DRENMILO-351496 format. One record per residue: x, y, z of N, C-alpha, C in turn; residue in three letters. Coordinates in steps of 0.2 Angstrom, whole numbers. Layout:
// DRENMILO-351496
NODE    n_c1    n_c2    n_c3   ca_c1   ca_c2   ca_c3    c_c1    c_c2    c_c3   res
NODE       X       Y       Z       X       Y       Z       X       Y       Z   ALA
...
***
This chain:
// DRENMILO-351496
NODE    n_c1    n_c2    n_c3   ca_c1   ca_c2   ca_c3    c_c1    c_c2    c_c3   res
NODE     -18      30     139     -16      27     133     -14      34     128   MET
NODE     -16      38     128     -15      43     122      -8      46     123   LYS
NODE      -7      47     130       0      50     133       5      46     129   ILE
NODE       4      39     130       9      34     128       9      35     120   ALA
NODE       3      35     117       6      36     110       8      42     106   ALA
NODE       7      48     111      11      53     110      18      53     111   LEU
NODE      20      50     116      27      49     118      30      44     112   LEU
NODE      27      39     111      30      36     105      30      40      99   ILE
NODE      26      44      98      27      50      91      33      52      93   VAL
NODE      34      57      98      39      60      99      46      55      99   ILE
NODE      46      51     102      53      46     100      54      42      94   GLY
NODE      48      42      89      49      39      83      56      40      80   LEU
NODE      57      46      79      63      49      75      69      45      77   GLY
NODE      70      42      84      75      38      86      75      32      85   ALA
NODE      69      29      84      69      23      83      68      19      75   GLY
NODE      67      25      72      64      24      65      67      29      60   CYS
NODE      73      30      62      76      38      57      74      38      49   ALA
NODE      75      32      47      74      32      38      67      34      37   SER
NODE      62      31      40      56      32      37      53      39      40   SER
NODE      55      40      47      52      47      51      56      53      46   ALA
NODE      63      52      45      65      57      41      62      59      35   SER
NODE      59      53      32      57      54      25      49      56      24   GLU
NODE      45      55      30      40      57      31      35      51      27   GLY
NODE      29      52      26      23      49      25      20      54      19   TRP
NODE      18      52      13      14      55       9       8      52       7   THR
NODE       2      56       6      -5      53       3      -8      58       0   LYS
NODE      -8      56      -6     -13      63     -12     -19      66      -7   PRO
NODE     -18      72      -6     -25      76      -3     -25      75       4   GLY
NODE     -21      71       8     -21      71      15     -17      78      18   ALA
NODE     -20      81      22     -17      88      25     -13      84      30   THR
NODE      -7      89      33      -4      87      38      -6      85      45   PRO
NODE     -12      88      47     -15      86      52     -18      79      51   GLU
NODE     -21      76      46     -24      69      44     -18      65      45   GLN
NODE     -11      67      42      -7      63      41      -3      60      48   THR
NODE      -3      67      53      -1      66      60      -6      62      64   ASN
NODE     -13      63      63     -17      59      67     -17      50      64   LYS
NODE     -15      50      58     -17      43      55      -9      39      58   ASP
NODE      -4      43      58       2      41      61       1      39      68   SER
NODE      -2      44      72      -2      41      79      -7      37      81   ALA
NODE     -11      35      76     -17      30      77     -13      23      75   ASP
NODE      -8      24      70      -6      18      69       1      15      72   CYS
NODE       4      21      76       8      19      81       4      16      88   LEU
NODE      -1      19      89      -4      16      94      -7       8      94   PHE
NODE     -10       8      87     -11       0      85      -5      -5      86   GLU
NODE       1      -2      85       8      -5      83      11      -6      89   ALA
NODE       8      -3      95      12      -3     102      11     -10     106   GLN
NODE      16     -11     109      16     -16     114      18     -13     122   THR
NODE      15     -15     126      18     -13     133      19     -19     136   VAL
NODE      24     -20     139      28     -26     143      29     -23     151   ARG
NODE      28     -28     155      29     -26     162      36     -26     163   SER
NODE      41     -21     164      49     -21     167      49     -23     173   GLY
NODE      45     -25     176      46     -26     185      46     -20     187   GLY
NODE      44     -20     194      44     -14     199      49      -9     198   ALA
NODE      54     -11     197      60      -4     197      59       0     191   ALA
NODE      59      -6     185      59      -2     179      52       0     176   ALA
NODE      47      -2     178      40       0     176      39      -2     169   GLY
NODE      34       1     167      32      -3     160      37      -1     154   PRO
NODE      36      -5     149      40      -3     143      37      -4     137   ALA
NODE      39       2     132      32       2     127      36       1     121   ILE
NODE      36      -3     117      40      -5     110      34      -3     104   THR
NODE      37      -1      99      32      -2      92      35      -7      88   VAL
NODE      31     -11      85      32     -15      78      32     -12      73   ASP
NODE      38      -9      71      38      -6      64      36      -9      59   GLN
NODE      35     -15      58      32     -20      52      25     -16      52   VAL
NODE      21     -18      60      14     -17      59      13      -9      58   LYS
NODE      17      -4      61      16       2      60      16       4      51   TYR
NODE      22       2      49      21       4      40      17       0      38   ARG
NODE      15      -5      39       9      -9      36       2      -5      37   GLN
NODE       0      -3      42      -4       1      45      -4       8      40   CYS
NODE       0      11      41       1      17      35      -2      17      28   MET
NODE       2       9      26       1       9      18      -6       6      17   ALA
NODE     -10       3      23     -15       1      22     -21       7      22   ASN
NODE     -18      12      26     -23      19      25     -21      23      19   ARG
NODE     -17      21      14     -15      24       7      -8      28       8   GLY
NODE      -4      28      11       1      31      13       7      28      10   TYR
NODE      13      32       8      18      28       4      25      33       8   THR
NODE      29      30      11      35      33      13      38      37      10   ALA
NODE      41      42      12      45      47       8      41      53       5   GLY
NODE      47      58       3      45      64       1      40      65      -3   PRO
NODE      36      69      -4      31      70      -9      34      71     -17   PRO
NODE      32      68     -21      35      68     -28      32      73     -32   LYS
***
């Protein structure tokens, strides 16, 4: 499952260009902590659906849940002010 979360992190830019390009900020958070929190929130917001034998599983991310998770951890979307 951690691989799936990593793939979602890599693909986030395509699915959520506005917030991915702006980034997340939190006073005192290191880039490493921000990346970990983002990956954790992506994992929590993902849904795995069966796409059938030919297609395999499909992973989607509920962007509302992802953004709410980041906000609950004290982050705001956008560049540092």
